[in-house]
N, CA, C, O and the ligand as a Tripos MOL2 file, in Angstrom:
@<TRIPOS>MOLECULE
protein
  297   295    75     0     0
PROTEIN
NO_CHARGES

@<TRIPOS>ATOM
      1 N          45.5960  -45.8770   35.6340 N.3       1 MET1
      2 CA         44.1730  -45.6680   35.9300 C.3       1 MET1
      3 C          44.0010  -44.3490   36.6780 C.2       1 MET1
      4 O          44.5890  -44.1560   37.7420 O.2       1 MET1
      5 N          43.1940  -43.4380   36.1230 N.am      2 PRO2
      6 CA         43.0190  -42.1290   36.7650 C.3       2 PRO2
      7 C          42.3220  -42.2690   38.1190 C.2       2 PRO2
      8 O          41.3740  -43.0370   38.2770 O.2       2 PRO2
      9 N          42.8070  -41.5240   39.0580 N.am      3 VAL3
     10 CA         42.2030  -41.5290   40.3900 C.3       3 VAL3
     11 C          41.2040  -40.3750   40.4800 C.2       3 VAL3
     12 O          41.5690  -39.2240   40.2400 O.2       3 VAL3
     13 N          39.9430  -40.6720   40.8240 N.am      4 PRO4
     14 CA         38.9750  -39.5890   40.9340 C.3       4 PRO4
     15 C          39.3680  -38.6130   42.0350 C.2       4 PRO4
     16 O          39.7080  -39.0170   43.1470 O.2       4 PRO4
     17 N          39.3180  -37.3410   41.7170 N.am      5 VAL5
     18 CA         39.6440  -36.3070   42.6920 C.3       5 VAL5
     19 C          38.3790  -35.5260   42.9970 C.2       5 VAL5
     20 O          37.7880  -34.9070   42.1120 O.2       5 VAL5
     21 N          37.9700  -35.5600   44.2580 N.am      6 LYS6
     22 CA         36.7440  -34.8510   44.6270 C.3       6 LYS6
     23 C          37.0620  -33.4490   45.1260 C.2       6 LYS6
     24 O          37.9650  -33.2380   45.9360 O.2       6 LYS6
     25 N          36.2810  -32.4920   44.6120 N.am      7 ARG7
     26 CA         36.4420  -31.0890   45.0020 C.3       7 ARG7
     27 C          35.1100  -30.5420   45.4540 C.2       7 ARG7
     28 O          34.0570  -30.9090   44.9330 O.2       7 ARG7
     29 N          35.1730  -29.6570   46.4310 N.am      8 LYS8
     30 CA         33.9340  -29.0530   46.9150 C.3       8 LYS8
     31 C          33.4310  -27.9780   45.9640 C.2       8 LYS8
     32 O          34.2050  -27.2230   45.3760 O.2       8 LYS8
     33 N          32.1150  -27.9320   45.8330 N.am      9 THR9
     34 CA         31.4690  -26.8780   45.0620 C.3       9 THR9
     35 C          31.4110  -25.6150   45.9220 C.2       9 THR9
     36 O          30.8670  -25.6270   47.0260 O.2       9 THR9
     37 N          31.9770  -24.5370   45.4040 N.am     10 ILE10
     38 CA         31.9870  -23.3000   46.1900 C.3      10 ILE10
     39 C          31.0750  -22.2350   45.5910 C.2      10 ILE10
     40 O          30.8740  -21.1810   46.1950 O.2      10 ILE10
     41 N          30.5210  -22.5000   44.4060 N.am     11 GLY11
     42 CA         29.6180  -21.5260   43.8090 C.3      11 GLY11
     43 C          29.1090  -22.0290   42.4680 C.2      11 GLY11
     44 O          29.4900  -23.1000   41.9950 O.2      11 GLY11
     45 N          28.2520  -21.2400   41.8800 N.am     12 PHE12
     46 CA         27.6970  -21.5980   40.5740 C.3      12 PHE12
     47 C          27.6470  -20.3670   39.6860 C.2      12 PHE12
     48 O          27.4720  -19.2490   40.1720 O.2      12 PHE12
     49 N          27.8010  -20.5710   38.3930 N.am     13 HIS13
     50 CA         27.5370  -19.4960   37.4430 C.3      13 HIS13
     51 C          27.0000  -20.1080   36.1540 C.2      13 HIS13
     52 O          27.0810  -21.3190   35.9500 O.2      13 HIS13
     53 N          26.4530  -19.2600   35.2870 N.am     14 LYS14
     54 CA         25.9680  -19.7350   33.9970 C.3      14 LYS14
     55 C          27.0060  -19.4740   32.9300 C.2      14 LYS14
     56 O          27.7010  -18.4590   32.9550 O.2      14 LYS14
     57 N          27.1060  -20.4100   31.9810 N.am     15 ASP15
     58 CA         28.0170  -20.1740   30.8690 C.3      15 ASP15
     59 C          27.3160  -19.3440   29.7940 C.2      15 ASP15
     60 O          26.1840  -18.8980   29.9850 O.2      15 ASP15
     61 N          27.9960  -19.1390   28.6610 N.am     16 GLU16
     62 CA         27.4830  -18.2170   27.6490 C.3      16 GLU16
     63 C          26.1960  -18.6890   26.9820 C.2      16 GLU16
     64 O          25.4850  -17.9010   26.3580 O.2      16 GLU16
     65 N          25.8980  -20.0000   27.1190 N.am     17 VAL17
     66 CA         24.6530  -20.4910   26.5250 C.3      17 VAL17
     67 C          23.5840  -20.7710   27.5760 C.2      17 VAL17
     68 O          22.5250  -21.3180   27.2680 O.2      17 VAL17
     69 N          23.8760  -20.3890   28.8260 N.am     18 GLY18
     70 CA         22.8600  -20.4970   29.8570 C.3      18 GLY18
     71 C          22.8660  -21.8120   30.6240 C.2      18 GLY18
     72 O          21.9570  -22.0760   31.4110 O.2      18 GLY18
     73 N          23.8910  -22.6420   30.3990 N.am     19 ASP19
     74 CA         24.0160  -23.8630   31.1870 C.3      19 ASP19
     75 C          24.7080  -23.5470   32.5050 C.2      19 ASP19
     76 O          25.5950  -22.6950   32.5710 O.2      19 ASP19
     77 N          24.2870  -24.2460   33.5510 N.am     20 TRP20
     78 CA         24.8860  -24.0030   34.8580 C.3      20 TRP20
     79 C          26.2360  -24.6920   34.9830 C.2      20 TRP20
     80 O          26.4360  -25.8160   34.5240 O.2      20 TRP20
     81 N          27.1460  -23.9820   35.6170 N.am     21 VAL21
     82 CA         28.5110  -24.4670   35.8170 C.3      21 VAL21
     83 C          28.8440  -24.3360   37.2980 C.2      21 VAL21
     84 O          28.6180  -23.2890   37.9050 O.2      21 VAL21
     85 N          29.3860  -25.4160   37.8750 N.am     22 ALA22
     86 CA         29.8070  -25.3680   39.2710 C.3      22 ALA22
     87 C          31.2400  -24.8630   39.3480 C.2      22 ALA22
     88 O          32.1010  -25.2790   38.5730 O.2      22 ALA22
     89 N          31.4850  -23.9560   40.2980 N.am     23 ASP23
     90 CA         32.8500  -23.5150   40.5890 C.3      23 ASP23
     91 C          33.3920  -24.4100   41.6920 C.2      23 ASP23
     92 O          32.7970  -24.5120   42.7650 O.2      23 ASP23
     93 N          34.5180  -25.0540   41.4270 N.am     24 LEU24
     94 CA         35.0810  -25.9900   42.3980 C.3      24 LEU24
     95 C          36.2050  -25.3460   43.1930 C.2      24 LEU24
     96 O          36.8070  -24.3610   42.7670 O.2      24 LEU24
     97 N          36.4770  -25.9320   44.3700 N.am     25 SER25
     98 CA         37.4620  -25.3450   45.2800 C.3      25 SER25
     99 C          38.8710  -25.3280   44.7090 C.2      25 SER25
    100 O          39.7200  -24.5670   45.1720 O.2      25 SER25
    101 N          39.1260  -26.1680   43.6980 N.am     26 CYS26
    102 CA         40.4620  -26.2320   43.0960 C.3      26 CYS26
    103 C          40.6600  -25.1500   42.0430 C.2      26 CYS26
    104 O          41.7660  -24.9770   41.5310 O.2      26 CYS26
    105 N          39.5810  -24.4120   41.7110 N.am     27 GLY27
    106 CA         39.6970  -23.3750   40.6930 C.3      27 GLY27
    107 C          39.1930  -23.8260   39.3360 C.2      27 GLY27
    108 O          39.0420  -23.0180   38.4200 O.2      27 GLY27
    109 N          38.9330  -25.1190   39.2100 N.am     28 HIS28
    110 CA         38.3340  -25.6200   37.9780 C.3      28 HIS28
    111 C          36.8180  -25.4420   38.0260 C.2      28 HIS28
    112 O          36.2500  -25.0650   39.0510 O.2      28 HIS28
    113 N          36.1870  -25.7220   36.8990 N.am     29 THR29
    114 CA         34.7340  -25.6330   36.8320 C.3      29 THR29
    115 C          34.1990  -26.9200   36.2210 C.2      29 THR29
    116 O          34.9200  -27.6470   35.5370 O.2      29 THR29
    117 N          32.9450  -27.1820   36.4750 N.am     30 GLN30
    118 CA         32.3330  -28.3640   35.9040 C.3      30 GLN30
    119 C          30.8570  -28.0970   35.6080 C.2      30 GLN30
    120 O          30.1270  -27.5720   36.4500 O.2      30 GLN30
    121 N          30.4330  -28.4660   34.4010 N.am     31 HIS31
    122 CA         29.0360  -28.2620   34.0400 C.3      31 HIS31
    123 C          28.1180  -29.1120   34.9140 C.2      31 HIS31
    124 O          28.3990  -30.2820   35.1690 O.2      31 HIS31
    125 N          27.0460  -28.5290   35.3590 N.am     32 VAL32
    126 CA         26.0180  -29.2640   36.1020 C.3      32 VAL32
    127 C          24.6830  -29.0210   35.4070 C.2      32 VAL32
    128 O          23.7660  -28.4090   35.9560 O.2      32 VAL32
    129 N          24.6120  -29.5250   34.1840 N.am     33 ARG33
    130 CA         23.4250  -29.2810   33.3680 C.3      33 ARG33
    131 C          22.2270  -30.0770   33.8620 C.2      33 ARG33
    132 O          22.3630  -31.1860   34.3780 O.2      33 ARG33
    133 N          21.0570  -29.4880   33.6920 N.am     34 HIS34
    134 CA         19.8080  -30.2270   33.8470 C.3      34 HIS34
    135 C          19.3180  -30.5170   32.4370 C.2      34 HIS34
    136 O          18.7710  -29.6420   31.7660 O.2      34 HIS34
    137 N          19.5230  -31.7660   31.9910 N.am     35 ASN35
    138 CA         19.2550  -32.1380   30.6100 C.3      35 ASN35
    139 C          18.5660  -33.4960   30.5690 C.2      35 ASN35
    140 O          19.1450  -34.4750   30.1000 O.2      35 ASN35
    141 N          17.3100  -33.5570   31.0680 N.am     36 PRO36
    142 CA         16.6140  -34.8500   31.1070 C.3      36 PRO36
    143 C          16.3330  -35.3940   29.7180 C.2      36 PRO36
    144 O          16.1710  -34.5980   28.7930 O.2      36 PRO36
    145 N          16.2640  -36.7130   29.5160 N.am     37 PRO37
    146 CA         16.4330  -37.7350   30.5610 C.3      37 PRO37
    147 C          17.8760  -38.1650   30.7820 C.2      37 PRO37
    148 O          18.1410  -39.0210   31.6260 O.2      37 PRO37
    149 N          18.8110  -37.5860   30.0400 N.am     38 LEU38
    150 CA         20.2110  -38.0040   30.1740 C.3      38 LEU38
    151 C          20.7770  -37.6140   31.5270 C.2      38 LEU38
    152 O          21.3640  -38.4310   32.2360 O.2      38 LEU38
    153 N          20.5880  -36.3530   31.8660 N.am     39 VAL39
    154 CA         21.0960  -35.8450   33.1330 C.3      39 VAL39
    155 C          19.9600  -35.1210   33.8380 C.2      39 VAL39
    156 O          19.3820  -34.1750   33.3050 O.2      39 VAL39
    157 N          19.6520  -35.5770   35.0370 N.am     40 SER40
    158 CA         18.5480  -34.9540   35.7690 C.3      40 SER40
    159 C          19.0720  -34.2580   37.0130 C.2      40 SER40
    160 O          19.4130  -34.8960   38.0090 O.2      40 SER40
    161 N          19.1290  -32.9590   36.9340 N.am     41 ARG41
    162 CA         19.5590  -32.1590   38.0850 C.3      41 ARG41
    163 C          18.5880  -30.9960   38.2680 C.2      41 ARG41
    164 O          18.9710  -29.8350   38.1220 O.2      41 ARG41
    165 N          17.3440  -31.3040   38.5850 N.am     42 PRO42
    166 CA         16.3600  -30.2230   38.6990 C.3      42 PRO42
    167 C          16.7320  -29.1980   39.7610 C.2      42 PRO42
    168 O          16.2980  -28.0470   39.7000 O.2      42 PRO42
    169 N          17.5420  -29.6190   40.7380 N.am     43 TRP43
    170 CA         17.9250  -28.7100   41.8220 C.3      43 TRP43
    171 C          18.7280  -27.5210   41.3290 C.2      43 TRP43
    172 O          18.7250  -26.4610   41.9540 O.2      43 TRP43
    173 N          19.4310  -27.6980   40.1830 N.am     44 VAL44
    174 CA         20.3180  -26.6310   39.7300 C.3      44 VAL44
    175 C          19.5380  -25.4260   39.1970 C.2      44 VAL44
    176 O          20.0810  -24.3320   39.0490 O.2      44 VAL44
    177 N          18.2490  -25.6540   38.9130 N.am     45 LEU45
    178 CA         17.4460  -24.5880   38.3080 C.3      45 LEU45
    179 C          16.9230  -23.5810   39.3230 C.2      45 LEU45
    180 O          16.4500  -22.5090   38.9490 O.2      45 LEU45
    181 N          17.0070  -23.9210   40.5990 N.am     46 THR46
    182 CA         16.4830  -23.0050   41.6070 C.3      46 THR46
    183 C          17.6020  -22.5110   42.5230 C.2      46 THR46
    184 O          18.5710  -23.2200   42.7950 O.2      46 THR46
    185 N          17.4370  -21.2850   42.9840 N.am     47 GLU47
    186 CA         18.4020  -20.7010   43.9170 C.3      47 GLU47
    187 C          18.5300  -21.5710   45.1640 C.2      47 GLU47
    188 O          19.6320  -21.8210   45.6510 O.2      47 GLU47
    189 N          17.3790  -22.0290   45.6730 N.am     48 GLU48
    190 CA         17.3710  -22.8570   46.8730 C.3      48 GLU48
    191 C          18.1320  -24.1660   46.6470 C.2      48 GLU48
    192 O          18.8990  -24.6060   47.5040 O.2      48 GLU48
    193 N          17.9100  -24.7780   45.4880 N.am     49 GLY49
    194 CA         18.5840  -26.0260   45.1690 C.3      49 GLY49
    195 C          20.0870  -25.8610   45.0900 C.2      49 GLY49
    196 O          20.8480  -26.6920   45.5860 O.2      49 GLY49
    197 N          20.5040  -24.7710   44.4550 N.am     50 ARG50
    198 CA         21.9470  -24.5330   44.3340 C.3      50 ARG50
    199 C          22.5670  -24.2900   45.6980 C.2      50 ARG50
    200 O          23.6750  -24.7500   45.9730 O.2      50 ARG50
    201 N          21.8560  -23.5710   46.5480 N.am     51 GLN51
    202 CA         22.3660  -23.3260   47.9000 C.3      51 GLN51
    203 C          22.5960  -24.6380   48.6400 C.2      51 GLN51
    204 O          23.5690  -24.7890   49.3780 O.2      51 GLN51
    205 N          21.6750  -25.5910   48.4300 N.am     52 ARG52
    206 CA         21.7930  -26.8800   49.1070 C.3      52 ARG52
    207 C          23.0260  -27.6530   48.6520 C.2      52 ARG52
    208 O          23.5860  -28.4470   49.4080 O.2      52 ARG52
    209 N          23.4410  -27.4150   47.4120 N.am     53 PHE53
    210 CA         24.5650  -28.1720   46.8740 C.3      53 PHE53
    211 C          25.9030  -27.4530   47.0400 C.2      53 PHE53
    212 O          26.9310  -27.9540   46.5840 O.2      53 PHE53
    213 N          25.9020  -26.2900   47.6840 N.am     54 LEU54
    214 CA         27.1800  -25.6680   48.0250 C.3      54 LEU54
    215 C          27.8980  -26.5820   49.0060 C.2      54 LEU54
    216 O          27.3080  -27.0210   49.9930 O.2      54 LEU54
    217 N          29.1560  -26.8680   48.7430 N.am     55 GLY55
    218 CA         29.9070  -27.7690   49.6060 C.3      55 GLY55
    219 C          29.8470  -29.2170   49.1660 C.2      55 GLY55
    220 O          30.5810  -30.0640   49.6740 O.2      55 GLY55
    221 N          28.9620  -29.4960   48.2120 N.am     56 TYR56
    222 CA         28.8390  -30.8470   47.6790 C.3      56 TYR56
    223 C          30.0900  -31.1800   46.8630 C.2      56 TYR56
    224 O          30.5880  -30.3450   46.1080 O.2      56 TYR56
    225 N          30.5900  -32.4000   47.0200 N.am     57 GLU57
    226 CA         31.8290  -32.7660   46.3430 C.3      57 GLU57
    227 C          31.5640  -33.4160   44.9890 C.2      57 GLU57
    228 O          30.8270  -34.3950   44.8740 O.2      57 GLU57
    229 N          32.1910  -32.8350   43.9730 N.am     58 LEU58
    230 CA         32.1030  -33.3850   42.6230 C.3      58 LEU58
    231 C          33.4740  -33.9330   42.2340 C.2      58 LEU58
    232 O          34.5040  -33.4280   42.6790 O.2      58 LEU58
    233 N          33.4760  -34.9570   41.4120 N.am     59 VAL59
    234 CA         34.7390  -35.4690   40.8800 C.3      59 VAL59
    235 C          35.2390  -34.4850   39.8250 C.2      59 VAL59
    236 O          34.5560  -34.2230   38.8350 O.2      59 VAL59
    237 N          36.4430  -33.9410   40.0470 N.am     60 CYS60
    238 CA         37.0180  -32.9940   39.0930 C.3      60 CYS60
    239 C          37.8530  -33.7500   38.0790 C.2      60 CYS60
    240 O          38.9310  -34.2600   38.3850 O.2      60 CYS60
    241 N          37.3220  -33.8100   36.8520 N.am     61 LYS61
    242 CA         38.0280  -34.5460   35.7980 C.3      61 LYS61
    243 C          39.3450  -33.8670   35.4370 C.2      61 LYS61
    244 O          40.3290  -34.5270   35.1030 O.2      61 LYS61
    245 N          39.3460  -32.5400   35.5080 N.am     62 LYS62
    246 CA         40.5700  -31.8220   35.1370 C.3      62 LYS62
    247 C          41.6940  -32.1140   36.1270 C.2      62 LYS62
    248 O          42.8390  -32.3120   35.7200 O.2      62 LYS62
    249 N          41.3810  -32.1420   37.4220 N.am     63 CYS63
    250 CA         42.4080  -32.4890   38.4070 C.3      63 CYS63
    251 C          42.8970  -33.9140   38.1750 C.2      63 CYS63
    252 O          44.0960  -34.1810   38.2580 O.2      63 CYS63
    253 N          41.9820  -34.8220   37.8870 N.am     64 ALA64
    254 CA         42.3700  -36.2130   37.6500 C.3      64 ALA64
    255 C          43.2940  -36.3110   36.4390 C.2      64 ALA64
    256 O          44.2840  -37.0420   36.4590 O.2      64 ALA64
    257 N          42.9600  -35.5660   35.3860 N.am     65 GLU65
    258 CA         43.7870  -35.5950   34.1840 C.3      65 GLU65
    259 C          45.1720  -35.0330   34.4380 C.2      65 GLU65
    260 O          46.1630  -35.5050   33.8790 O.2      65 GLU65
    261 N          45.2280  -34.0140   35.2940 N.am     66 GLU66
    262 CA         46.5180  -33.3750   35.5720 C.3      66 GLU66
    263 C          47.3120  -34.1390   36.6210 C.2      66 GLU66
    264 O          48.4720  -33.8250   36.8860 O.2      66 GLU66
    265 N          46.6740  -35.1510   37.2180 N.am     67 GLY67
    266 CA         47.3710  -35.9670   38.1990 C.3      67 GLY67
    267 C          47.5940  -35.2650   39.5240 C.2      67 GLY67
    268 O          48.5290  -35.5790   40.2610 O.2      67 GLY67
    269 N          46.7100  -34.2940   39.8220 N.am     68 VAL68
    270 CA         46.8450  -33.5720   41.0800 C.3      68 VAL68
    271 C          46.4270  -34.4690   42.2380 C.2      68 VAL68
    272 O          45.3940  -35.1350   42.1780 O.2      68 VAL68
    273 N          47.2190  -34.4810   43.2660 N.am     69 GLU69
    274 CA         46.9320  -35.2240   44.4890 C.3      69 GLU69
    275 C          46.7120  -36.7100   44.2550 C.2      69 GLU69
    276 O          45.9320  -37.3490   44.9610 O.2      69 GLU69
    277 N          47.3920  -37.2500   43.2730 N.am     70 THR70
    278 CA         47.4120  -38.7040   43.1470 C.3      70 THR70
    279 C          48.7020  -39.1850   43.7810 C.2      70 THR70
    280 O          49.6080  -38.3930   44.0400 O.2      70 THR70
    281 N          48.7860  -40.4640   44.0290 N.am     71 GLU71
    282 CA         49.9520  -40.9960   44.7200 C.3      71 GLU71
    283 C          51.2080  -40.8890   43.8600 C.2      71 GLU71
    284 O          51.1870  -41.1540   42.6580 O.2      71 GLU71
    285 N          52.2800  -40.4990   44.4980 N.am     72 GLU72
    286 CA         53.5520  -40.4070   43.8110 C.3      72 GLU72
    287 C          54.0320  -41.8070   43.4240 C.2      72 GLU72
    288 O          53.8650  -42.7740   44.1680 O.2      72 GLU72
    289 N          54.6230  -41.8810   42.2550 N.am     73 GLN73
    290 CA         55.1800  -43.1580   41.8220 C.3      73 GLN73
    291 C          56.6110  -43.2890   42.3150 C.2      73 GLN73
    292 O          57.3680  -42.3190   42.2910 O.2      73 GLN73
    293 N          56.9860  -44.4750   42.7600 N.am     74 GLY74
    294 CA         58.3420  -44.7620   43.1390 C.3      74 GLY74
    295 C          58.7010  -44.2010   44.4850 C.2      74 GLY74
    296 O          59.8320  -44.3680   44.9420 O.2      74 GLY74
    297 ZN         40.1670  -29.4120   39.6060 Zn       75 ZN75
@<TRIPOS>BOND
     1     1     2 1
     2     2     3 1
     3     3     4 2
     4     3     5 am
     5     5     6 1
     6     6     7 1
     7     7     8 2
     8     7     9 am
     9     9    10 1
    10    10    11 1
    11    11    12 2
    12    11    13 am
    13    13    14 1
    14    14    15 1
    15    15    16 2
    16    15    17 am
    17    17    18 1
    18    18    19 1
    19    19    20 2
    20    19    21 am
    21    21    22 1
    22    22    23 1
    23    23    24 2
    24    23    25 am
    25    25    26 1
    26    26    27 1
    27    27    28 2
    28    27    29 am
    29    29    30 1
    30    30    31 1
    31    31    32 2
    32    31    33 am
    33    33    34 1
    34    34    35 1
    35    35    36 2
    36    35    37 am
    37    37    38 1
    38    38    39 1
    39    39    40 2
    40    39    41 am
    41    41    42 1
    42    42    43 1
    43    43    44 2
    44    43    45 am
    45    45    46 1
    46    46    47 1
    47    47    48 2
    48    47    49 am
    49    49    50 1
    50    50    51 1
    51    51    52 2
    52    51    53 am
    53    53    54 1
    54    54    55 1
    55    55    56 2
    56    55    57 am
    57    57    58 1
    58    58    59 1
    59    59    60 2
    60    59    61 am
    61    61    62 1
    62    62    63 1
    63    63    64 2
    64    63    65 am
    65    65    66 1
    66    66    67 1
    67    67    68 2
    68    67    69 am
    69    69    70 1
    70    70    71 1
    71    71    72 2
    72    71    73 am
    73    73    74 1
    74    74    75 1
    75    75    76 2
    76    75    77 am
    77    77    78 1
    78    78    79 1
    79    79    80 2
    80    79    81 am
    81    81    82 1
    82    82    83 1
    83    83    84 2
    84    83    85 am
    85    85    86 1
    86    86    87 1
    87    87    88 2
    88    87    89 am
    89    89    90 1
    90    90    91 1
    91    91    92 2
    92    91    93 am
    93    93    94 1
    94    94    95 1
    95    95    96 2
    96    95    97 am
    97    97    98 1
    98    98    99 1
    99    99   100 2
   100    99   101 am
   101   101   102 1
   102   102   103 1
   103   103   104 2
   104   103   105 am
   105   105   106 1
   106   106   107 1
   107   107   108 2
   108   107   109 am
   109   109   110 1
   110   110   111 1
   111   111   112 2
   112   111   113 am
   113   113   114 1
   114   114   115 1
   115   115   116 2
   116   115   117 am
   117   117   118 1
   118   118   119 1
   119   119   120 2
   120   119   121 am
   121   121   122 1
   122   122   123 1
   123   123   124 2
   124   123   125 am
   125   125   126 1
   126   126   127 1
   127   127   128 2
   128   127   129 am
   129   129   130 1
   130   130   131 1
   131   131   132 2
   132   131   133 am
   133   133   134 1
   134   134   135 1
   135   135   136 2
   136   135   137 am
   137   137   138 1
   138   138   139 1
   139   139   140 2
   140   139   141 am
   141   141   142 1
   142   142   143 1
   143   143   144 2
   144   143   145 am
   145   145   146 1
   146   146   147 1
   147   147   148 2
   148   147   149 am
   149   149   150 1
   150   150   151 1
   151   151   152 2
   152   151   153 am
   153   153   154 1
   154   154   155 1
   155   155   156 2
   156   155   157 am
   157   157   158 1
   158   158   159 1
   159   159   160 2
   160   159   161 am
   161   161   162 1
   162   162   163 1
   163   163   164 2
   164   163   165 am
   165   165   166 1
   166   166   167 1
   167   167   168 2
   168   167   169 am
   169   169   170 1
   170   170   171 1
   171   171   172 2
   172   171   173 am
   173   173   174 1
   174   174   175 1
   175   175   176 2
   176   175   177 am
   177   177   178 1
   178   178   179 1
   179   179   180 2
   180   179   181 am
   181   181   182 1
   182   182   183 1
   183   183   184 2
   184   183   185 am
   185   185   186 1
   186   186   187 1
   187   187   188 2
   188   187   189 am
   189   189   190 1
   190   190   191 1
   191   191   192 2
   192   191   193 am
   193   193   194 1
   194   194   195 1
   195   195   196 2
   196   195   197 am
   197   197   198 1
   198   198   199 1
   199   199   200 2
   200   199   201 am
   201   201   202 1
   202   202   203 1
   203   203   204 2
   204   203   205 am
   205   205   206 1
   206   206   207 1
   207   207   208 2
   208   207   209 am
   209   209   210 1
   210   210   211 1
   211   211   212 2
   212   211   213 am
   213   213   214 1
   214   214   215 1
   215   215   216 2
   216   215   217 am
   217   217   218 1
   218   218   219 1
   219   219   220 2
   220   219   221 am
   221   221   222 1
   222   222   223 1
   223   223   224 2
   224   223   225 am
   225   225   226 1
   226   226   227 1
   227   227   228 2
   228   227   229 am
   229   229   230 1
   230   230   231 1
   231   231   232 2
   232   231   233 am
   233   233   234 1
   234   234   235 1
   235   235   236 2
   236   235   237 am
   237   237   238 1
   238   238   239 1
   239   239   240 2
   240   239   241 am
   241   241   242 1
   242   242   243 1
   243   243   244 2
   244   243   245 am
   245   245   246 1
   246   246   247 1
   247   247   248 2
   248   247   249 am
   249   249   250 1
   250   250   251 1
   251   251   252 2
   252   251   253 am
   253   253   254 1
   254   254   255 1
   255   255   256 2
   256   255   257 am
   257   257   258 1
   258   258   259 1
   259   259   260 2
   260   259   261 am
   261   261   262 1
   262   262   263 1
   263   263   264 2
   264   263   265 am
   265   265   266 1
   266   266   267 1
   267   267   268 2
   268   267   269 am
   269   269   270 1
   270   270   271 1
   271   271   272 2
   272   271   273 am
   273   273   274 1
   274   274   275 1
   275   275   276 2
   276   275   277 am
   277   277   278 1
   278   278   279 1
   279   279   280 2
   280   279   281 am
   281   281   282 1
   282   282   283 1
   283   283   284 2
   284   283   285 am
   285   285   286 1
   286   286   287 1
   287   287   288 2
   288   287   289 am
   289   289   290 1
   290   290   291 1
   291   291   292 2
   292   291   293 am
   293   293   294 1
   294   294   295 1
   295   295   296 2
@<TRIPOS>SUBSTRUCTURE
     1 MET1         2 RESIDUE 1 A MET
     2 PRO2         6 RESIDUE 1 A PRO
     3 VAL3        10 RESIDUE 1 A VAL
     4 PRO4        14 RESIDUE 1 A PRO
     5 VAL5        18 RESIDUE 1 A VAL
     6 LYS6        22 RESIDUE 1 A LYS
     7 ARG7        26 RESIDUE 1 A ARG
     8 LYS8        30 RESIDUE 1 A LYS
     9 THR9        34 RESIDUE 1 A THR
    10 ILE10       38 RESIDUE 1 A ILE
    11 GLY11       42 RESIDUE 1 A GLY
    12 PHE12       46 RESIDUE 1 A PHE
    13 HIS13       50 RESIDUE 1 A HIS
    14 LYS14       54 RESIDUE 1 A LYS
    15 ASP15       58 RESIDUE 1 A ASP
    16 GLU16       62 RESIDUE 1 A GLU
    17 VAL17       66 RESIDUE 1 A VAL
    18 GLY18       70 RESIDUE 1 A GLY
    19 ASP19       74 RESIDUE 1 A ASP
    20 TRP20       78 RESIDUE 1 A TRP
    21 VAL21       82 RESIDUE 1 A VAL
    22 ALA22       86 RESIDUE 1 A ALA
    23 ASP23       90 RESIDUE 1 A ASP
    24 LEU24       94 RESIDUE 1 A LEU
    25 SER25       98 RESIDUE 1 A SER
    26 CYS26      102 RESIDUE 1 A CYS
    27 GLY27      106 RESIDUE 1 A GLY
    28 HIS28      110 RESIDUE 1 A HIS
    29 THR29      114 RESIDUE 1 A THR
    30 GLN30      118 RESIDUE 1 A GLN
    31 HIS31      122 RESIDUE 1 A HIS
    32 VAL32      126 RESIDUE 1 A VAL
    33 ARG33      130 RESIDUE 1 A ARG
    34 HIS34      134 RESIDUE 1 A HIS
    35 ASN35      138 RESIDUE 1 A ASN
    36 PRO36      142 RESIDUE 1 A PRO
    37 PRO37      146 RESIDUE 1 A PRO
    38 LEU38      150 RESIDUE 1 A LEU
    39 VAL39      154 RESIDUE 1 A VAL
    40 SER40      158 RESIDUE 1 A SER
    41 ARG41      162 RESIDUE 1 A ARG
    42 PRO42      166 RESIDUE 1 A PRO
    43 TRP43      170 RESIDUE 1 A TRP
    44 VAL44      174 RESIDUE 1 A VAL
    45 LEU45      178 RESIDUE 1 A LEU
    46 THR46      182 RESIDUE 1 A THR
    47 GLU47      186 RESIDUE 1 A GLU
    48 GLU48      190 RESIDUE 1 A GLU
    49 GLY49      194 RESIDUE 1 A GLY
    50 ARG50      198 RESIDUE 1 A ARG
    51 GLN51      202 RESIDUE 1 A GLN
    52 ARG52      206 RESIDUE 1 A ARG
    53 PHE53      210 RESIDUE 1 A PHE
    54 LEU54      214 RESIDUE 1 A LEU
    55 GLY55      218 RESIDUE 1 A GLY
    56 TYR56      222 RESIDUE 1 A TYR
    57 GLU57      226 RESIDUE 1 A GLU
    58 LEU58      230 RESIDUE 1 A LEU
    59 VAL59      234 RESIDUE 1 A VAL
    60 CYS60      238 RESIDUE 1 A CYS
    61 LYS61      242 RESIDUE 1 A LYS
    62 LYS62      246 RESIDUE 1 A LYS
    63 CYS63      250 RESIDUE 1 A CYS
    64 ALA64      254 RESIDUE 1 A ALA
    65 GLU65      258 RESIDUE 1 A GLU
    66 GLU66      262 RESIDUE 1 A GLU
    67 GLY67      266 RESIDUE 1 A GLY
    68 VAL68      270 RESIDUE 1 A VAL
    69 GLU69      274 RESIDUE 1 A GLU
    70 THR70      278 RESIDUE 1 A THR
    71 GLU71      282 RESIDUE 1 A GLU
    72 GLU72      286 RESIDUE 1 A GLU
    73 GLN73      290 RESIDUE 1 A GLN
    74 GLY74      294 RESIDUE 1 A GLY
    75 ZN75       297 GROUP 0 **** ****
């Protein structure tokens, strides 16, 4: 069972199609799209909103997949 790994958001940038991407402290990135009604993140559309979410912890799926900082077996 994968263990969720939380990483702090250290910045934001847009990808090539204009979707917002969070830069995480581990060096990975994660999309933070505002795509209602499936995903509602109106805060990502404004500079002020993004500033508020700096330092916010997101679950990094890539770290979880790579098994970073999960408990050692045996
Ligand atoms: Zn990561």
